N, C-alpha and C positions, 0 to 999 in steps of 0.2 A: 632925653629920649626915653620912651617907656621901656622898662626892663622886659616886660612880657613880650612886646613886639620884637625886641632884640633877640630873645631866646627863640622865638618862632622863626625868625630869619635864619638863625644859626641852624636850627633843625632842618629848615627847608634846603639850605645849602649843603648840609651834611648828607641828607638823604638823596640829594641830587648827585653828589660826587661818589658816595659810597653805596654799596649794596647791603641793605639791612634786611635780614631774613624775617625778623619779628615785627617789622614795621611796613606799613603800606608804601610801596615803592613809588617814588616820584616819576611821573611820565617822562620827564626830561632826562632821566638817568641814562636810558639807552641812547638817546640822541647825543648827549654829552660824551659818552664813551666812544661812540662812533666818530664824532668830530675829532676828539683827541687822538684816537688811533690813526685816523687818516692823516692828521697833522704830523704825527711821529713818522709815519711811513714817508710822507712828502719831504720831511727834513732829511731823512736818510737818503732818499732818492736825489734830493738837491745836492747833498754832500758828494754823492757819487758822480753827478754830472759836472761838478766843479773841477774834477780831476781830468776832464776831457778838454783838449785844446780848442775844440769847436765852440765851447761854452765859456771860454775865458772872457769874452766881451760882455757877458751878462753878470759879471762879478758884483756889480752894484745892486742888481735885482736880487741876487742871492743874499746879499747882506741885509737888504730891507726885509726879505722874507724870514731870515734868521732872527732879526731883532723883533719882528712881530710874533714869531713863534716863541721866542724867549720870554716875551711879555706875557703871553697866554700861559705858558708853563709856570712862570713865576706867580701869577695871580692864582693859579690852581694850587700851587704849593702854599701860598699864604692863606688861602681859604681853608685848606686842610689843617694848617696850624691853628687857625682861629676856632675851628670846630672840634678840637681834640677832646674836649670834655664829654662829648656825646659818644665817644668810643669806650664802651664798657670794659673791653679787654685790656686797656691801657691804664695803669695805676695813676700815673702823673704825666706832666708835660715832657719830662726827660725821657721816659719810657716810650712815648709816642715819637719824639724827634729822632731817637736812636733805634727805631724799628727798621728792619732791613729795607723796606721800600722807600721810607722817608730819607734814609741815608743815601740810597741810590739816586733819588730825585735831587737831593742836595749836590751830590757828586756831578750830576749832569748840568745843573743850573749854575751853581756858584762860580765855577771857573770862567764862564762867559760873562757873568756879572762883574767879576774882578777885572776881566779884560776890558770891559766897557768903562769902568771907573779909572783903571790904571792901564792905559793902552801900552802894548808892546812889552808888558811885564811877563807874559807867558808866550811860549813857542806856539805858533799857529798850528804846527803839526800835532801838538798835544791836544789842542782844541778840536781839531778835525777827528782825532781818534776818539775823544770823549763824545762827540756828536754821534758816532756810530752806536755808542751804548744806549742811545735813546730808544732804539728799537726794542730793548729789553723792557721798557716801560709798558709795552703791550700786555705784559703779564697781568697788570692790574685791571685791564679793560676787557679781557677775554675769559669767559667762563670755561671754555674748552681747555685753554692753557692752564687755568687754575686747577682743573680736574687732573691734567697730566702731572702737574707738580704735586698735587695731593696724593695721587696714586704712587708716584715715585717715593714720596716721604713714607707712605704706609708700608711699602715693600722694599725699603732701603736695605734691610738686612739680607734679603734674598738677592737683591741686585749687587750688593757688595760682595757676596759670596761668588756670584757669577763673574764679576770683574776680577776678583782674586784668582779665579780659575783661569781667566784670560791671561792675566799677568804671569801666572805660573807657566802657561803654555809658551808665552813670548820669551821668558827668560830661559826656559829649557831648550827651546828651538835655537835661540841665539847662542847658547853655550855649546850645543852640539855642533852647530854650523861653524863656530869659531875654531874648534879643534879639527874639524874636517877640512876647512879651507884656508886656514891661516898660512900654511906653507906654500900653497899654490897661488893664493891671492892675498899677499900681505897688506896691500893698500886697502882693499875692500873690506877685509875682515882682520884688521889689525888688533882689535880688542873686542871683548864681549859687549860693552856699550855701543860700539859701532855696529856690531852684528844685530843689535836689537832693532835698528832701523829696518834691516832686511826682514827680520822676524815679523814686525808689525805689518809691513807691506804685504808679506806673504800670507799671514793669518787672516788679514782683511780681504784676501783674494783680489787685491788691486793689481799687484805685480807690475811695477813700472818698467822693469827690465834693465835698469841702470846697474843693478847688482844681481848676478846670477851665479849659481854654483858651476864648477868645472869638473869636480871629481864625482865618481859614481856614488860615493857615500853622501856627498853633498846633495846630489840630485834626489837620492832616496829620502833624505831628511826633508827636502823641499816638498816632495809629494806628500809625505806624512803630515807636514805642517799645514799644507793647503787643505787637506781633508779634515784635519783637526779644526782649522779655522772656520770651515763651513758649519761644523757642529757647535763650536764655541760661541760664535756670534749669533747663533739662533737662540741661545739661552736668554739673554736680556730682552731680545725682541719678543719672544714667546711669552715671557713673564709680563712685560708691559702690555702686550696685546690681550692676553687673557684677563689681566686685571682691569683694563679699560673696558673690555666687553662685559665683565662681571659688574662694573660700575654702571654701565648703561642698562644692563638687565635689572639691576637692583632699583634703578630710578624708575624704569618702566613698571616693575613689580610694585613699587611704592605708589605710582599713579593708579595702577589697576586696583590695588588694595583700597586706595582712597575712593575710587569710583564705586567699588563694591560696598564700602561702608556707607557712602552717600546713597547708594541704591537701597541698602537695607533701611536706612533712615527714612527714605521716601516711601518704602513699602510699609514701614511702621506708621507713618503719617497717613498713608492711604487707608490702611486698615482701621486706624483710629477714626478717620473721617467716615468710613463705612459704618462703624459702630455707632457714631453719633447720629448719622442719617437714619439708622435702624431705630434708635431710641426716639428720634423725632417722629418717625412714621408711627411707632407704637403710641406715642403721646397723642398724635393727631387722630389716630384710630380710636383711642379711648375717649377723646373729647367728642368725636363724632357720635360714638355710641351713647355717651352721656347726654349729648344734646338731643339725640333721637329719643332716648328714654324720657327726658324732661318734656319733650314735645308730646310724646304719647301720654304721659301723666297729665299734662295740661289739657290735652284733648279729652281724656277721660273725666277730668275734673269739670271741664266745661259741659260735657254731656250730662254728668251727674247734676250739675247745677241747673241745666235746662230742664231735666226731668223733675227736679224738686220744684222749680218754678211752675212747670206745667201742672204738677199735682196740686200746688197751692191754688192755682186758678180754678181747677176742677172742683176742689173742695169749697172754694168760695162761691162758685156758681151753684153748687149743690145746696149750700146753706141758704142762699138767696131764694131758692125755690120753696122752702118751707116757711119763709117769713110771711 
């Protein structure tokens, strides 16, 4: 096989599966991503339907669909392994294989392959749980999800501070509620860790009602905890919302700046074309004037020549009279 054709095929497969910013994108890229995303969602949906009694009779159909999906995911995984050299950010094969998304793909695919080769070696419940994790593979095929993860990574220090503040509120509320209610409700608030359940439910403003205070101090702590929860949970939401909005605005600003640069380039080309047209007009005008001058000179020369010829004829006639 020709090595050049093999490399071209590798590049074609790599650019179809992966989004390369510096390379012209394959037109199949979006269709492949859409197909794989739909297949992942269909697998999760099929796993959910299998838990319903009314679909127990279609277990064979679900198994066939599972095997077909597994074959497609395995082919995709092998294709990514085959084209690992075209990924510049990975130093060698091991760094590519042990990258987070490849490890996750192997975690989803390998247990099912092992179960096909060695039946009944793994618990079916474990396989069903692993199938649920396939939905997280959508991270690779969605630019919006990628943006959310990128924004979270960029603002991780601020988010960690916000979640630390939430945890301080949870521990503080649970501790106060423990000392306020432990004598009245020893079963519900027997320890601070058990009180943390009440604190999390109250701060999140869910309030199941299965655990509620009975003392006046406990009710006062509950009111303060609920009000604090509204303010605390707004922190990470506002941080992510503002960051996502800023990301969208920066993208739009980048597009607008690109259009402005392109507009300036077009204006420069248009002005350059106008200058060239003016130069051509001046050249044509000069050529016309030169042609007119040459024509006038030629006419004057012809008139002068005619006059000389006429004079010669007169002189000759005059000489002939005296002969």
